[in-house]
C-alpha positions in Angstrom: 43.2 15.1 62.0 42.7 16.7 65.3 44.1 20.0 66.3 44.1 21.5 69.7 45.2 25.2 71.0 48.5 25.2 72.4 49.4 28.8 73.4 47.0 31.3 73.2 47.4 35.3 74.2 45.0 37.3 76.9 44.1 40.0 75.8 44.0 39.2 72.1 47.0 40.5 70.0 44.6 40.8 66.8 47.0 38.5 65.2 47.4 38.9 61.0 49.8 36.7 60.1 51.9 33.7 61.4 54.9 32.3 59.6 57.7 29.4 60.5 61.0 30.9 60.2 63.8 28.9 58.7 65.8 31.5 57.0 69.5 32.7 58.0 69.3 35.7 58.5 68.2 35.7 62.3 70.2 32.7 63.3 68.3 32.8 67.3 65.2 32.9 65.6 65.5 29.7 63.2 62.6 27.0 63.8 60.4 29.7 65.5 57.1 30.9 64.8 56.4 34.5 64.1 53.2 36.6 64.4 52.4 39.5 63.1 49.9 41.9 65.4 47.8 44.6 64.5 46.8 45.7 68.0 49.9 46.1 69.3 51.7 46.9 66.5 54.3 44.2 66.9 55.8 41.2 65.6 55.9 37.8 68.5 58.7 35.1 68.3 57.4 31.9 69.7 59.9 29.0 70.3 57.9 25.8 70.1 58.5 22.1 71.0 57.3 20.3 68.4 57.6 16.8 70.0 55.5 17.8 73.0 53.3 19.7 70.8 53.7 23.1 73.4 55.2 27.0 73.4 58.5 27.1 75.2 58.6 30.8 75.0 57.4 34.4 73.5 59.5 37.6 72.5 57.7 40.6 71.7 59.4 43.2 69.0 57.9 46.6 69.2 57.3 47.5 65.1 55.4 50.6 66.0 52.5 49.9 63.1 49.6 47.6 62.4 51.3 44.7 60.9 49.0 43.5 58.3 51.1 40.5 56.3 54.5 39.4 56.5 56.7 36.8 54.4 60.2 36.1 54.6 62.6 36.6 51.7 64.7 33.7 50.2 67.7 35.5 52.0 66.0 34.9 55.3 65.1 38.7 56.0 61.5 39.8 56.8 58.8 42.0 55.1 55.7 43.3 56.3 52.9 45.6 54.8 50.9 47.9 57.3 47.5 49.2 57.6 49.1 53.1 57.0 50.6 51.9 53.4 54.4 51.1 54.5 56.6 48.3 53.9 58.6 47.6 56.4 62.2 45.6 55.8 63.6 43.6 58.9 67.2 42.2 58.9 69.6 42.0 61.2 72.1 44.6 62.5 76.2 44.2 63.4 75.7 40.0 64.0 73.5 41.0 67.0 70.7 39.0 66.2 68.1 40.7 68.2 68.4 44.3 66.7 67.3 45.0 63.4 66.9 47.9 60.9 63.2 49.4 59.7 63.1 51.1 56.1 59.6 52.4 55.2 58.7 52.9 51.5 55.4 54.3 51.1 53.0 52.6 48.4 51.0 54.2 45.7 47.9 55.4 46.7 45.3 54.9 44.4 44.0 57.6 43.3 40.7 56.5 42.4 39.5 56.5 45.9 
């Protein structure tokens, strides 16, 4: 199988994770790629055109933490883990699909280190 690059960021974002969004929480994010960035402390939303193998648009959502990993919950909400021992829970607010709430939870520190 042959793969080719269809989009790239210059300068590099320090991409840490990529997921395909098919959830219900953010209607306007459905069928898009979500990329997490270490360097820019942001999430990027890429609108994809599968038929033409191209990216239509890219949007940046500044989070303020170096995002290490992200997952989509069955509800469609997004959970991120960060380099500074935080978990960020992202959900829609007031039916405005482009706003989200962040909640920080401290992860337990390993006492042996």
